mmCIF file of the N, C-alpha and C atoms, coordinates in Angstrom:
data_MODEL
# 
_entry.id   MODEL 
# 
loop_
_atom_site.group_PDB 
_atom_site.id 
_atom_site.type_symbol 
_atom_site.label_atom_id 
_atom_site.label_alt_id 
_atom_site.label_comp_id 
_atom_site.label_asym_id 
_atom_site.label_entity_id 
_atom_site.label_seq_id 
_atom_site.pdbx_PDB_ins_code 
_atom_site.Cartn_x 
_atom_site.Cartn_y 
_atom_site.Cartn_z 
_atom_site.occupancy 
_atom_site.B_iso_or_equiv 
_atom_site.pdbx_formal_charge 
_atom_site.auth_seq_id 
_atom_site.auth_comp_id 
_atom_site.auth_asym_id 
_atom_site.auth_atom_id 
_atom_site.pdbx_PDB_model_num 
ATOM 1   N N  . UNK A 1 1  ? 203.416 65.498 116.177 1.00 0.00 ? 1  UNK A N  1 
ATOM 2   C CA . UNK A 1 1  ? 202.960 64.245 116.941 1.00 0.00 ? 1  UNK A CA 1 
ATOM 3   C C  . UNK A 1 1  ? 202.259 64.657 118.160 1.00 0.00 ? 1  UNK A C  1 
ATOM 4   N N  . UNK A 1 2  ? 201.154 63.697 118.564 1.00 0.00 ? 2  UNK A N  1 
ATOM 5   C CA . UNK A 1 2  ? 200.132 63.996 119.494 1.00 0.00 ? 2  UNK A CA 1 
ATOM 6   C C  . UNK A 1 2  ? 200.814 63.548 120.831 1.00 0.00 ? 2  UNK A C  1 
ATOM 7   N N  . UNK A 1 3  ? 200.473 64.329 121.841 1.00 0.00 ? 3  UNK A N  1 
ATOM 8   C CA . UNK A 1 3  ? 200.843 64.036 123.332 1.00 0.00 ? 3  UNK A CA 1 
ATOM 9   C C  . UNK A 1 3  ? 199.654 63.322 123.830 1.00 0.00 ? 3  UNK A C  1 
ATOM 10  N N  . UNK A 1 4  ? 200.241 62.393 124.558 1.00 0.00 ? 4  UNK A N  1 
ATOM 11  C CA . UNK A 1 4  ? 199.147 61.193 125.267 1.00 0.00 ? 4  UNK A CA 1 
ATOM 12  C C  . UNK A 1 4  ? 198.838 61.845 126.698 1.00 0.00 ? 4  UNK A C  1 
ATOM 13  N N  . UNK A 1 5  ? 197.680 61.642 127.089 1.00 0.00 ? 5  UNK A N  1 
ATOM 14  C CA . UNK A 1 5  ? 197.346 62.213 128.113 1.00 0.00 ? 5  UNK A CA 1 
ATOM 15  C C  . UNK A 1 5  ? 198.046 61.226 129.214 1.00 0.00 ? 5  UNK A C  1 
ATOM 16  N N  . UNK A 1 6  ? 198.292 61.930 130.488 1.00 0.00 ? 6  UNK A N  1 
ATOM 17  C CA . UNK A 1 6  ? 198.959 61.149 131.594 1.00 0.00 ? 6  UNK A CA 1 
ATOM 18  C C  . UNK A 1 6  ? 198.098 60.319 132.157 1.00 0.00 ? 6  UNK A C  1 
ATOM 19  N N  . UNK A 1 7  ? 198.598 59.043 132.790 1.00 0.00 ? 7  UNK A N  1 
ATOM 20  C CA . UNK A 1 7  ? 197.818 58.039 133.455 1.00 0.00 ? 7  UNK A CA 1 
ATOM 21  C C  . UNK A 1 7  ? 197.329 58.688 134.619 1.00 0.00 ? 7  UNK A C  1 
ATOM 22  N N  . UNK A 1 8  ? 195.945 58.367 134.925 1.00 0.00 ? 8  UNK A N  1 
ATOM 23  C CA . UNK A 1 8  ? 195.481 59.006 136.403 1.00 0.00 ? 8  UNK A CA 1 
ATOM 24  C C  . UNK A 1 8  ? 194.737 57.865 136.872 1.00 0.00 ? 8  UNK A C  1 
ATOM 25  N N  . UNK A 1 9  ? 194.981 57.398 137.796 1.00 0.00 ? 9  UNK A N  1 
ATOM 26  C CA . UNK A 1 9  ? 194.192 56.039 138.477 1.00 0.00 ? 9  UNK A CA 1 
ATOM 27  C C  . UNK A 1 9  ? 193.013 56.533 139.046 1.00 0.00 ? 9  UNK A C  1 
ATOM 28  N N  . UNK A 1 10 ? 191.920 55.765 138.635 1.00 0.00 ? 10 UNK A N  1 
ATOM 29  C CA . UNK A 1 10 ? 190.625 55.956 139.139 1.00 0.00 ? 10 UNK A CA 1 
ATOM 30  C C  . UNK A 1 10 ? 190.346 55.402 140.528 1.00 0.00 ? 10 UNK A C  1 
ATOM 31  N N  . UNK A 1 11 ? 189.734 56.568 141.210 1.00 0.00 ? 11 UNK A N  1 
ATOM 32  C CA . UNK A 1 11 ? 189.589 56.339 142.889 1.00 0.00 ? 11 UNK A CA 1 
ATOM 33  C C  . UNK A 1 11 ? 187.995 56.176 143.140 1.00 0.00 ? 11 UNK A C  1 
ATOM 34  N N  . UNK A 1 12 ? 187.797 54.929 143.949 1.00 0.00 ? 12 UNK A N  1 
ATOM 35  C CA . UNK A 1 12 ? 186.434 54.824 144.349 1.00 0.00 ? 12 UNK A CA 1 
ATOM 36  C C  . UNK A 1 12 ? 186.383 55.983 145.398 1.00 0.00 ? 12 UNK A C  1 
ATOM 37  N N  . UNK A 1 13 ? 184.961 56.412 145.323 1.00 0.00 ? 13 UNK A N  1 
ATOM 38  C CA . UNK A 1 13 ? 184.597 57.581 146.357 1.00 0.00 ? 13 UNK A CA 1 
ATOM 39  C C  . UNK A 1 13 ? 184.558 56.703 147.767 1.00 0.00 ? 13 UNK A C  1 
ATOM 40  N N  . UNK A 1 14 ? 184.546 55.762 147.873 1.00 0.00 ? 14 UNK A N  1 
ATOM 41  C CA . UNK A 1 14 ? 184.575 55.018 149.061 1.00 0.00 ? 14 UNK A CA 1 
ATOM 42  C C  . UNK A 1 14 ? 185.633 54.347 149.595 1.00 0.00 ? 14 UNK A C  1 
ATOM 43  N N  . UNK A 1 15 ? 186.930 54.536 149.117 1.00 0.00 ? 15 UNK A N  1 
ATOM 44  C CA . UNK A 1 15 ? 188.302 54.043 149.425 1.00 0.00 ? 15 UNK A CA 1 
ATOM 45  C C  . UNK A 1 15 ? 188.398 54.544 150.817 1.00 0.00 ? 15 UNK A C  1 
ATOM 46  N N  . UNK A 1 16 ? 188.219 55.718 151.365 1.00 0.00 ? 16 UNK A N  1 
ATOM 47  C CA . UNK A 1 16 ? 188.712 56.130 152.793 1.00 0.00 ? 16 UNK A CA 1 
ATOM 48  C C  . UNK A 1 16 ? 187.665 55.466 153.764 1.00 0.00 ? 16 UNK A C  1 
ATOM 49  N N  . UNK A 1 17 ? 186.482 55.042 153.266 1.00 0.00 ? 17 UNK A N  1 
ATOM 50  C CA . UNK A 1 17 ? 185.620 54.283 154.280 1.00 0.00 ? 17 UNK A CA 1 
ATOM 51  C C  . UNK A 1 17 ? 186.147 53.063 154.367 1.00 0.00 ? 17 UNK A C  1 
ATOM 52  N N  . UNK A 1 18 ? 186.474 52.400 153.358 1.00 0.00 ? 18 UNK A N  1 
ATOM 53  C CA . UNK A 1 18 ? 187.368 50.969 153.415 1.00 0.00 ? 18 UNK A CA 1 
ATOM 54  C C  . UNK A 1 18 ? 188.376 51.035 154.199 1.00 0.00 ? 18 UNK A C  1 
ATOM 55  N N  . UNK A 1 19 ? 189.244 51.935 154.020 1.00 0.00 ? 19 UNK A N  1 
ATOM 56  C CA . UNK A 1 19 ? 190.321 51.844 154.895 1.00 0.00 ? 19 UNK A CA 1 
ATOM 57  C C  . UNK A 1 19 ? 190.308 52.124 156.369 1.00 0.00 ? 19 UNK A C  1 
ATOM 58  N N  . UNK A 1 20 ? 189.191 53.071 156.504 1.00 0.00 ? 20 UNK A N  1 
ATOM 59  C CA . UNK A 1 20 ? 188.916 53.239 158.009 1.00 0.00 ? 20 UNK A CA 1 
ATOM 60  C C  . UNK A 1 20 ? 188.255 51.754 158.605 1.00 0.00 ? 20 UNK A C  1 
ATOM 61  N N  . UNK A 1 21 ? 187.425 51.274 157.836 1.00 0.00 ? 21 UNK A N  1 
ATOM 62  C CA . UNK A 1 21 ? 187.173 49.999 158.387 1.00 0.00 ? 21 UNK A CA 1 
ATOM 63  C C  . UNK A 1 21 ? 188.074 48.915 158.642 1.00 0.00 ? 21 UNK A C  1 
ATOM 64  N N  . UNK A 1 22 ? 189.134 48.718 157.794 1.00 0.00 ? 22 UNK A N  1 
ATOM 65  C CA . UNK A 1 22 ? 190.177 47.778 157.765 1.00 0.00 ? 22 UNK A CA 1 
ATOM 66  C C  . UNK A 1 22 ? 191.075 48.243 158.855 1.00 0.00 ? 22 UNK A C  1 
ATOM 67  N N  . UNK A 1 23 ? 191.075 49.561 158.990 1.00 0.00 ? 23 UNK A N  1 
ATOM 68  C CA . UNK A 1 23 ? 192.036 49.855 160.437 1.00 0.00 ? 23 UNK A CA 1 
ATOM 69  C C  . UNK A 1 23 ? 191.670 49.365 161.562 1.00 0.00 ? 23 UNK A C  1 
ATOM 70  N N  . UNK A 1 24 ? 190.173 49.444 161.552 1.00 0.00 ? 24 UNK A N  1 
ATOM 71  C CA . UNK A 1 24 ? 189.632 49.044 163.055 1.00 0.00 ? 24 UNK A CA 1 
ATOM 72  C C  . UNK A 1 24 ? 189.371 47.394 162.844 1.00 0.00 ? 24 UNK A C  1 
ATOM 73  N N  . UNK A 1 25 ? 190.010 46.806 162.009 1.00 0.00 ? 25 UNK A N  1 
ATOM 74  C CA . UNK A 1 25 ? 189.776 45.445 161.766 1.00 0.00 ? 25 UNK A CA 1 
ATOM 75  C C  . UNK A 1 25 ? 188.342 44.777 161.662 1.00 0.00 ? 25 UNK A C  1 
ATOM 76  N N  . UNK A 1 26 ? 187.495 45.750 160.887 1.00 0.00 ? 26 UNK A N  1 
ATOM 77  C CA . UNK A 1 26 ? 186.095 45.197 160.528 1.00 0.00 ? 26 UNK A CA 1 
ATOM 78  C C  . UNK A 1 26 ? 185.970 44.147 159.455 1.00 0.00 ? 26 UNK A C  1 
ATOM 79  N N  . UNK A 1 27 ? 185.756 42.793 159.573 1.00 0.00 ? 27 UNK A N  1 
ATOM 80  C CA . UNK A 1 27 ? 185.831 41.770 158.834 1.00 0.00 ? 27 UNK A CA 1 
ATOM 81  C C  . UNK A 1 27 ? 184.249 41.658 158.541 1.00 0.00 ? 27 UNK A C  1 
ATOM 82  N N  . UNK A 1 28 ? 184.014 40.672 157.426 1.00 0.00 ? 28 UNK A N  1 
ATOM 83  C CA . UNK A 1 28 ? 182.315 40.263 157.337 1.00 0.00 ? 28 UNK A CA 1 
ATOM 84  C C  . UNK A 1 28 ? 182.006 39.629 158.634 1.00 0.00 ? 28 UNK A C  1 
ATOM 85  N N  . UNK A 1 29 ? 182.755 38.724 159.358 1.00 0.00 ? 29 UNK A N  1 
ATOM 86  C CA . UNK A 1 29 ? 182.488 38.055 160.270 1.00 0.00 ? 29 UNK A CA 1 
ATOM 87  C C  . UNK A 1 29 ? 181.999 39.247 161.528 1.00 0.00 ? 29 UNK A C  1 
ATOM 88  N N  . UNK A 1 30 ? 182.835 40.237 161.835 1.00 0.00 ? 30 UNK A N  1 
ATOM 89  C CA . UNK A 1 30 ? 182.776 41.198 162.811 1.00 0.00 ? 30 UNK A CA 1 
ATOM 90  C C  . UNK A 1 30 ? 181.461 42.039 162.318 1.00 0.00 ? 30 UNK A C  1 
ATOM 91  N N  . UNK A 1 31 ? 181.514 42.464 161.145 1.00 0.00 ? 31 UNK A N  1 
ATOM 92  C CA . UNK A 1 31 ? 180.385 43.129 160.930 1.00 0.00 ? 31 UNK A CA 1 
ATOM 93  C C  . UNK A 1 31 ? 178.968 42.509 160.961 1.00 0.00 ? 31 UNK A C  1 
ATOM 94  N N  . UNK A 1 32 ? 178.979 41.220 160.836 1.00 0.00 ? 32 UNK A N  1 
ATOM 95  C CA . UNK A 1 32 ? 177.791 40.338 160.965 1.00 0.00 ? 32 UNK A CA 1 
ATOM 96  C C  . UNK A 1 32 ? 177.479 40.548 162.419 1.00 0.00 ? 32 UNK A C  1 
ATOM 97  N N  . UNK A 1 33 ? 178.250 40.500 163.297 1.00 0.00 ? 33 UNK A N  1 
ATOM 98  C CA . UNK A 1 33 ? 177.682 40.476 164.825 1.00 0.00 ? 33 UNK A CA 1 
ATOM 99  C C  . UNK A 1 33 ? 177.465 42.041 164.956 1.00 0.00 ? 33 UNK A C  1 
ATOM 100 N N  . UNK A 1 34 ? 178.179 43.078 164.464 1.00 0.00 ? 34 UNK A N  1 
ATOM 101 C CA . UNK A 1 34 ? 177.713 44.360 164.769 1.00 0.00 ? 34 UNK A CA 1 
ATOM 102 C C  . UNK A 1 34 ? 176.359 44.775 164.414 1.00 0.00 ? 34 UNK A C  1 
ATOM 103 N N  . UNK A 1 35 ? 176.059 44.247 162.997 1.00 0.00 ? 35 UNK A N  1 
ATOM 104 C CA . UNK A 1 35 ? 174.797 44.793 162.568 1.00 0.00 ? 35 UNK A CA 1 
ATOM 105 C C  . UNK A 1 35 ? 173.897 43.842 162.615 1.00 0.00 ? 35 UNK A C  1 
ATOM 106 N N  . UNK A 1 36 ? 173.862 42.720 163.121 1.00 0.00 ? 36 UNK A N  1 
ATOM 107 C CA . UNK A 1 36 ? 173.045 41.414 163.459 1.00 0.00 ? 36 UNK A CA 1 
ATOM 108 C C  . UNK A 1 36 ? 172.207 41.066 161.981 1.00 0.00 ? 36 UNK A C  1 
ATOM 109 N N  . UNK A 1 37 ? 173.239 40.925 160.991 1.00 0.00 ? 37 UNK A N  1 
ATOM 110 C CA . UNK A 1 37 ? 172.875 40.394 159.550 1.00 0.00 ? 37 UNK A CA 1 
ATOM 111 C C  . UNK A 1 37 ? 173.617 38.920 159.315 1.00 0.00 ? 37 UNK A C  1 
ATOM 112 N N  . UNK A 1 38 ? 173.224 38.455 158.137 1.00 0.00 ? 38 UNK A N  1 
ATOM 113 C CA . UNK A 1 38 ? 174.022 37.256 157.840 1.00 0.00 ? 38 UNK A CA 1 
ATOM 114 C C  . UNK A 1 38 ? 175.405 37.481 157.170 1.00 0.00 ? 38 UNK A C  1 
ATOM 115 N N  . UNK A 1 39 ? 175.924 36.334 156.977 1.00 0.00 ? 39 UNK A N  1 
ATOM 116 C CA . UNK A 1 39 ? 177.308 36.475 156.594 1.00 0.00 ? 39 UNK A CA 1 
ATOM 117 C C  . UNK A 1 39 ? 177.467 37.048 155.373 1.00 0.00 ? 39 UNK A C  1 
ATOM 118 N N  . UNK A 1 40 ? 176.563 36.488 154.378 1.00 0.00 ? 40 UNK A N  1 
ATOM 119 C CA . UNK A 1 40 ? 176.713 37.117 152.721 1.00 0.00 ? 40 UNK A CA 1 
ATOM 120 C C  . UNK A 1 40 ? 176.339 38.599 152.759 1.00 0.00 ? 40 UNK A C  1 
ATOM 121 N N  . UNK A 1 41 ? 175.271 38.999 153.674 1.00 0.00 ? 41 UNK A N  1 
ATOM 122 C CA . UNK A 1 41 ? 175.061 40.435 153.628 1.00 0.00 ? 41 UNK A CA 1 
ATOM 123 C C  . UNK A 1 41 ? 176.104 41.191 154.103 1.00 0.00 ? 41 UNK A C  1 
ATOM 124 N N  . UNK A 1 42 ? 176.679 40.789 155.109 1.00 0.00 ? 42 UNK A N  1 
ATOM 125 C CA . UNK A 1 42 ? 177.816 41.624 155.750 1.00 0.00 ? 42 UNK A CA 1 
ATOM 126 C C  . UNK A 1 42 ? 179.036 41.723 154.780 1.00 0.00 ? 42 UNK A C  1 
ATOM 127 N N  . UNK A 1 43 ? 179.220 40.595 154.078 1.00 0.00 ? 43 UNK A N  1 
ATOM 128 C CA . UNK A 1 43 ? 180.402 40.645 152.893 1.00 0.00 ? 43 UNK A CA 1 
ATOM 129 C C  . UNK A 1 43 ? 179.875 41.513 151.965 1.00 0.00 ? 43 UNK A C  1 
ATOM 130 N N  . UNK A 1 44 ? 178.619 41.545 151.612 1.00 0.00 ? 44 UNK A N  1 
ATOM 131 C CA . UNK A 1 44 ? 177.943 42.414 150.271 1.00 0.00 ? 44 UNK A CA 1 
ATOM 132 C C  . UNK A 1 44 ? 178.179 43.761 150.862 1.00 0.00 ? 44 UNK A C  1 
ATOM 133 N N  . UNK A 1 45 ? 177.638 44.219 151.969 1.00 0.00 ? 45 UNK A N  1 
ATOM 134 C CA . UNK A 1 45 ? 177.917 45.576 152.770 1.00 0.00 ? 45 UNK A CA 1 
ATOM 135 C C  . UNK A 1 45 ? 179.452 45.998 152.506 1.00 0.00 ? 45 UNK A C  1 
ATOM 136 N N  . UNK A 1 46 ? 180.263 45.063 152.846 1.00 0.00 ? 46 UNK A N  1 
ATOM 137 C CA . UNK A 1 46 ? 181.677 45.565 152.927 1.00 0.00 ? 46 UNK A CA 1 
ATOM 138 C C  . UNK A 1 46 ? 182.498 45.707 151.207 1.00 0.00 ? 46 UNK A C  1 
ATOM 139 N N  . UNK A 1 47 ? 181.895 45.020 150.452 1.00 0.00 ? 47 UNK A N  1 
ATOM 140 C CA . UNK A 1 47 ? 182.146 45.001 149.095 1.00 0.00 ? 47 UNK A CA 1 
ATOM 141 C C  . UNK A 1 47 ? 181.532 46.234 148.391 1.00 0.00 ? 47 UNK A C  1 
ATOM 142 N N  . UNK A 1 48 ? 180.469 46.719 148.779 1.00 0.00 ? 48 UNK A N  1 
ATOM 143 C CA . UNK A 1 48 ? 179.649 47.947 148.391 1.00 0.00 ? 48 UNK A CA 1 
ATOM 144 C C  . UNK A 1 48 ? 179.568 48.883 149.903 1.00 0.00 ? 48 UNK A C  1 
ATOM 145 N N  . UNK A 1 49 ? 180.604 49.662 149.940 1.00 0.00 ? 49 UNK A N  1 
ATOM 146 C CA . UNK A 1 49 ? 180.465 50.590 151.133 1.00 0.00 ? 49 UNK A CA 1 
ATOM 147 C C  . UNK A 1 49 ? 179.270 51.497 151.105 1.00 0.00 ? 49 UNK A C  1 
ATOM 148 N N  . UNK A 1 50 ? 178.909 51.737 149.864 1.00 0.00 ? 50 UNK A N  1 
ATOM 149 C CA . UNK A 1 50 ? 177.724 52.723 149.394 1.00 0.00 ? 50 UNK A CA 1 
ATOM 150 C C  . UNK A 1 50 ? 176.583 52.231 150.112 1.00 0.00 ? 50 UNK A C  1 
ATOM 151 N N  . UNK A 1 51 ? 176.262 50.823 150.218 1.00 0.00 ? 51 UNK A N  1 
ATOM 152 C CA . UNK A 1 51 ? 175.169 50.351 150.777 1.00 0.00 ? 51 UNK A CA 1 
ATOM 153 C C  . UNK A 1 51 ? 174.842 50.420 152.434 1.00 0.00 ? 51 UNK A C  1 
ATOM 154 N N  . UNK A 1 52 ? 176.126 50.730 152.905 1.00 0.00 ? 52 UNK A N  1 
ATOM 155 C CA . UNK A 1 52 ? 175.881 50.925 154.475 1.00 0.00 ? 52 UNK A CA 1 
ATOM 156 C C  . UNK A 1 52 ? 175.008 52.132 154.732 1.00 0.00 ? 52 UNK A C  1 
ATOM 157 N N  . UNK A 1 53 ? 173.938 52.141 155.542 1.00 0.00 ? 53 UNK A N  1 
ATOM 158 C CA . UNK A 1 53 ? 172.961 53.249 155.991 1.00 0.00 ? 53 UNK A CA 1 
ATOM 159 C C  . UNK A 1 53 ? 173.578 53.732 156.775 1.00 0.00 ? 53 UNK A C  1 
ATOM 160 N N  . UNK A 1 54 ? 173.019 55.121 157.296 1.00 0.00 ? 54 UNK A N  1 
ATOM 161 C CA . UNK A 1 54 ? 173.310 55.864 158.320 1.00 0.00 ? 54 UNK A CA 1 
ATOM 162 C C  . UNK A 1 54 ? 173.199 55.112 159.801 1.00 0.00 ? 54 UNK A C  1 
ATOM 163 N N  . UNK A 1 55 ? 172.263 54.253 159.719 1.00 0.00 ? 55 UNK A N  1 
ATOM 164 C CA . UNK A 1 55 ? 171.952 53.525 160.933 1.00 0.00 ? 55 UNK A CA 1 
ATOM 165 C C  . UNK A 1 55 ? 173.149 52.583 161.155 1.00 0.00 ? 55 UNK A C  1 
ATOM 166 N N  . UNK A 1 56 ? 173.735 51.977 160.093 1.00 0.00 ? 56 UNK A N  1 
ATOM 167 C CA . UNK A 1 56 ? 174.572 50.914 160.055 1.00 0.00 ? 56 UNK A CA 1 
ATOM 168 C C  . UNK A 1 56 ? 175.927 51.693 160.637 1.00 0.00 ? 56 UNK A C  1 
ATOM 169 N N  . UNK A 1 57 ? 175.967 52.868 160.081 1.00 0.00 ? 57 UNK A N  1 
ATOM 170 C CA . UNK A 1 57 ? 177.230 53.499 160.568 1.00 0.00 ? 57 UNK A CA 1 
ATOM 171 C C  . UNK A 1 57 ? 177.193 53.911 162.067 1.00 0.00 ? 57 UNK A C  1 
ATOM 172 N N  . UNK A 1 58 ? 176.001 54.129 162.476 1.00 0.00 ? 58 UNK A N  1 
ATOM 173 C CA . UNK A 1 58 ? 175.925 54.351 163.915 1.00 0.00 ? 58 UNK A CA 1 
ATOM 174 C C  . UNK A 1 58 ? 175.925 53.283 164.823 1.00 0.00 ? 58 UNK A C  1 
ATOM 175 N N  . UNK A 1 59 ? 175.725 52.114 164.318 1.00 0.00 ? 59 UNK A N  1 
ATOM 176 C CA . UNK A 1 59 ? 175.887 50.849 165.040 1.00 0.00 ? 59 UNK A CA 1 
ATOM 177 C C  . UNK A 1 59 ? 177.441 50.613 164.959 1.00 0.00 ? 59 UNK A C  1 
ATOM 178 N N  . UNK A 1 60 ? 177.997 50.688 164.021 1.00 0.00 ? 60 UNK A N  1 
ATOM 179 C CA . UNK A 1 60 ? 179.627 50.522 163.779 1.00 0.00 ? 60 UNK A CA 1 
ATOM 180 C C  . UNK A 1 60 ? 180.191 51.500 164.862 1.00 0.00 ? 60 UNK A C  1 
ATOM 181 N N  . UNK A 1 61 ? 179.981 52.584 164.664 1.00 0.00 ? 61 UNK A N  1 
ATOM 182 C CA . UNK A 1 61 ? 180.391 53.591 165.944 1.00 0.00 ? 61 UNK A CA 1 
ATOM 183 C C  . UNK A 1 61 ? 180.311 53.242 167.164 1.00 0.00 ? 61 UNK A C  1 
ATOM 184 N N  . UNK A 1 62 ? 179.269 52.722 167.463 1.00 0.00 ? 62 UNK A N  1 
ATOM 185 C CA . UNK A 1 62 ? 178.925 52.420 168.942 1.00 0.00 ? 62 UNK A CA 1 
ATOM 186 C C  . UNK A 1 62 ? 179.612 51.096 169.398 1.00 0.00 ? 62 UNK A C  1 
ATOM 187 N N  . UNK A 1 63 ? 179.445 50.110 168.474 1.00 0.00 ? 63 UNK A N  1 
ATOM 188 C CA . UNK A 1 63 ? 179.764 48.847 169.014 1.00 0.00 ? 63 UNK A CA 1 
ATOM 189 C C  . UNK A 1 63 ? 181.208 48.343 168.575 1.00 0.00 ? 63 UNK A C  1 
ATOM 190 N N  . UNK A 1 64 ? 181.738 49.056 167.360 1.00 0.00 ? 64 UNK A N  1 
ATOM 191 C CA . UNK A 1 64 ? 183.120 48.774 167.252 1.00 0.00 ? 64 UNK A CA 1 
ATOM 192 C C  . UNK A 1 64 ? 184.181 49.900 167.859 1.00 0.00 ? 64 UNK A C  1 
ATOM 193 N N  . UNK A 1 65 ? 183.528 50.755 168.670 1.00 0.00 ? 65 UNK A N  1 
ATOM 194 C CA . UNK A 1 65 ? 184.371 51.892 169.238 1.00 0.00 ? 65 UNK A CA 1 
ATOM 195 C C  . UNK A 1 65 ? 184.927 52.807 168.318 1.00 0.00 ? 65 UNK A C  1 
ATOM 196 N N  . UNK A 1 66 ? 184.254 53.061 167.215 1.00 0.00 ? 66 UNK A N  1 
ATOM 197 C CA . UNK A 1 66 ? 185.044 54.131 166.246 1.00 0.00 ? 66 UNK A CA 1 
ATOM 198 C C  . UNK A 1 66 ? 184.352 55.365 166.718 1.00 0.00 ? 66 UNK A C  1 
ATOM 199 N N  . UNK A 1 67 ? 185.282 56.504 166.857 1.00 0.00 ? 67 UNK A N  1 
ATOM 200 C CA . UNK A 1 67 ? 184.603 57.633 167.006 1.00 0.00 ? 67 UNK A CA 1 
ATOM 201 C C  . UNK A 1 67 ? 183.808 58.387 165.871 1.00 0.00 ? 67 UNK A C  1 
ATOM 202 N N  . UNK A 1 68 ? 182.926 59.046 166.361 1.00 0.00 ? 68 UNK A N  1 
ATOM 203 C CA . UNK A 1 68 ? 181.923 59.532 165.351 1.00 0.00 ? 68 UNK A CA 1 
ATOM 204 C C  . UNK A 1 68 ? 182.621 60.632 164.469 1.00 0.00 ? 68 UNK A C  1 
ATOM 205 N N  . UNK A 1 69 ? 183.521 61.475 165.313 1.00 0.00 ? 69 UNK A N  1 
ATOM 206 C CA . UNK A 1 69 ? 184.215 62.351 164.465 1.00 0.00 ? 69 UNK A CA 1 
ATOM 207 C C  . UNK A 1 69 ? 185.138 61.844 163.459 1.00 0.00 ? 69 UNK A C  1 
ATOM 208 N N  . UNK A 1 70 ? 185.596 60.524 163.631 1.00 0.00 ? 70 UNK A N  1 
ATOM 209 C CA . UNK A 1 70 ? 186.542 59.871 162.557 1.00 0.00 ? 70 UNK A CA 1 
ATOM 210 C C  . UNK A 1 70 ? 185.721 59.614 161.384 1.00 0.00 ? 70 UNK A C  1 
ATOM 211 N N  . UNK A 1 71 ? 184.689 59.054 161.789 1.00 0.00 ? 71 UNK A N  1 
ATOM 212 C CA . UNK A 1 71 ? 183.468 58.538 160.474 1.00 0.00 ? 71 UNK A CA 1 
ATOM 213 C C  . UNK A 1 71 ? 183.272 59.812 159.829 1.00 0.00 ? 71 UNK A C  1 
ATOM 214 N N  . UNK A 1 72 ? 182.937 61.002 160.250 1.00 0.00 ? 72 UNK A N  1 
ATOM 215 C CA . UNK A 1 72 ? 182.483 62.273 159.616 1.00 0.00 ? 72 UNK A CA 1 
ATOM 216 C C  . UNK A 1 72 ? 183.816 62.550 158.719 1.00 0.00 ? 72 UNK A C  1 
ATOM 217 N N  . UNK A 1 73 ? 184.990 62.635 159.622 1.00 0.00 ? 73 UNK A N  1 
ATOM 218 C CA . UNK A 1 73 ? 186.171 63.050 158.888 1.00 0.00 ? 73 UNK A CA 1 
ATOM 219 C C  . UNK A 1 73 ? 186.271 62.532 157.538 1.00 0.00 ? 73 UNK A C  1 
ATOM 220 N N  . UNK A 1 74 ? 185.988 60.933 157.472 1.00 0.00 ? 74 UNK A N  1 
ATOM 221 C CA . UNK A 1 74 ? 185.984 60.300 156.288 1.00 0.00 ? 74 UNK A CA 1 
ATOM 222 C C  . UNK A 1 74 ? 185.242 60.937 155.243 1.00 0.00 ? 74 UNK A C  1 
ATOM 223 N N  . UNK A 1 75 ? 184.018 60.968 155.742 1.00 0.00 ? 75 UNK A N  1 
ATOM 224 C CA . UNK A 1 75 ? 183.043 61.653 154.596 1.00 0.00 ? 75 UNK A CA 1 
ATOM 225 C C  . UNK A 1 75 ? 183.142 62.963 154.156 1.00 0.00 ? 75 UNK A C  1 
ATOM 226 N N  . UNK A 1 76 ? 183.677 63.844 154.887 1.00 0.00 ? 76 UNK A N  1 
ATOM 227 C CA . UNK A 1 76 ? 183.684 65.419 154.909 1.00 0.00 ? 76 UNK A CA 1 
ATOM 228 C C  . UNK A 1 76 ? 185.211 65.776 154.575 1.00 0.00 ? 76 UNK A C  1 
ATOM 229 N N  . UNK A 1 77 ? 185.931 65.193 154.607 1.00 0.00 ? 77 UNK A N  1 
ATOM 230 C CA . UNK A 1 77 ? 187.567 65.348 154.338 1.00 0.00 ? 77 UNK A CA 1 
ATOM 231 C C  . UNK A 1 77 ? 187.801 64.758 153.074 1.00 0.00 ? 77 UNK A C  1 
# 
């Protein structure tokens, strides 16, 4: 009898980033104000965290008061 492979849930590599933004209550409306983009663009960037640029993360850090060290730990940790 063959053994079945155990179920391993797939993780998105940007899950930690999403959790960080949710912890600081970054919604599409708030992101729109931070980045100076339209509502659909802000929603699209939150749905695909990989589309946020380094400049976007810098603006989020400064305007949403998220420490840079915390953002770095999400990407490096």
